[in-house]
N, C-alpha and C positions, 0 to 999 in steps of 0.2 A: 249541682246539689249532692251532698255526700249524705249517706245512710249512717246511722249509727244504731246498733244492737247492743242494748245494756243487760248484763247478766247479773244477778245478785249473788250468785254463789258458784263456786267451781262444780258443784254437782246438780245444779239446777237444770231442768229441761224445758223450761218456758223463759221467755225473756221478753222485752220491749223493743221494737224497732221504731225509730223516729227518723222523719224526713219532712222538711218544709214546715217544722212547728206541730206536726201531727205524729200521734203515737199509735201503734198497732201492737196487738198481742201477737206473738210468735212462737213457735216451737223451735228448739234447737236438738242437739245430739242427745240420745238416750242416756249417755255416759257424763253428759256436761260439757264443760269446756276445757281447753289445754292450750298450753303455748305453742307455738309452731315447732319449737326445739323438741318437744316430747310428743308431737302428733305422730301416729303411727297408722298404716293402712288397717281399716277395720276395727279400729279402737270405739267406734261409737261416739267420739269427742268432736265438737265444733271447734275449730281453730280460733284462738285469739289474734287480733292484728287488724290492719288496714290492707284491704285488697281491692283491686279494680274490680269492675264489672265487665266482663269480656262480650258477652252476647246474650240475646234472647232467644230460646229454642221454644217453639209451641207447636201443638196438636191442630193444624188447620183442618183436620177431619172432624174435630169437636168443637173447637173455640175460634172465635174470630181474632184476626190479628189485632193486638192492643195498641193503643195509642202510647208510643214510646219512640225515643230518639236512640235507643240502642240497636247496634245492628241485629238483624233478625234471621232466623234460619227456620224452615218448616221441617219438623220431626216426621219421618217416615218408618215404614216397618222395618227398614233397613239400618237405621239409626242405632247405634249403641255406643257405649263408653268403656275404654280399657281401664280396668282396675287391678291389672296383672302387673306386679311390681318388677317382675323379671323380664317384661317384654319392652322393646324399644319405644313402642307407642303408648306406654303407661301415662295414665291421666289425660287422655286425648279423645276427641270424638272420632269414632271410627264406623265401619259398617259391619254388619251381621256376618259378611263374608270373610272378614278379617279372623285370623286364627286366634287372637287374643280377646275376641268379643265377649264382654261378661254382663254388663249393666244394659238391658234392653231399654231404650228410652221411650217406646210406645207401650207403656204398662197397661195392664186392665184396668187399675184404678186411674184416678184423675190427678195424683199427685204431680205427674210431669206434663200435664196439660199445658203449663207454663214453667219454663225452667231459665232461670238467670245463671249462666256460668260464672260462678266467683273465680277470680284469678289467684287461686290458691296452690302453690306448689307446681306452678307451669312455667316459670320463668327464672331459673332452669328448673325443670322437672327433677326431683331427687326421689329415686326408687324407695318406696316403702313409707315415705312421708305423708301419704295420704292422697286420695283422688276422689274426684266426682263430688266436690264441695260445690253446692248450688244453693240458691234461694228459690224454692219451688212451693207449690201448694201443700198446705196442711191436710192431714187426713181430716175426714169429718169429725172424728172424736178427739181430734187435737193431741195424739200421742206423739211423743218425740221422734225426731228422725234418726238417721244413722251418722249424722255430723252436718247435716245442712241447716238452713234457714227456712222454716215452713210459714207460709201466710194464708189466712181465709182468702178465698177467690176475689171478693170485692176488695179487699185491702191490697192484695196484689195488684190489680188493676190501676188503683189509685197511685200505689209506690211506682209503677212502671211509667206512669205519666211524668213523673218528676226525674226520671233517669236519661242520661245521655251517656255518650263514649267516655266523658271525663268523670262520671260518677264513681265513687268508691264505697266500699262498705267497711265500717269499722265496728268489729265486734269486741267489747270489752268487759271486764269486772268492774262493778261499782260498789 
């Protein structure tokens, strides 16, 4: 089953995520959306296109393992993400002992309690074209993301039930 995120304008910061005939409100990048050709690191935009879902990362110290067919991995205090375009491990999951560790995955807030890694700019990785594009939990006030897709906790759990290793996400303007 595939996920569709429909965005009504290039500058919108909210959208509709649909799967299995159901729709959910979601947040997207603080600067709206952009094409993959124009996407750059730190631009605050959610990339348009169709991407595979790679895996689910979750905080087992805070939440239960959800019902999903996606490959899962538990986040630890050592889990981080490389957002340094100059490093060979750019846009990859790494540990805090790594010299290019930037995005700590065990945040104080609950945004990364469930994180689905979206396969954007990872095959191949192109330095500077954007990293750490996830589907994660929205902030309680539903403010925009840095370029990810954010869902309310109950909605995330419903969506995860429909996800498998062949699920993709399409982010598009309508």
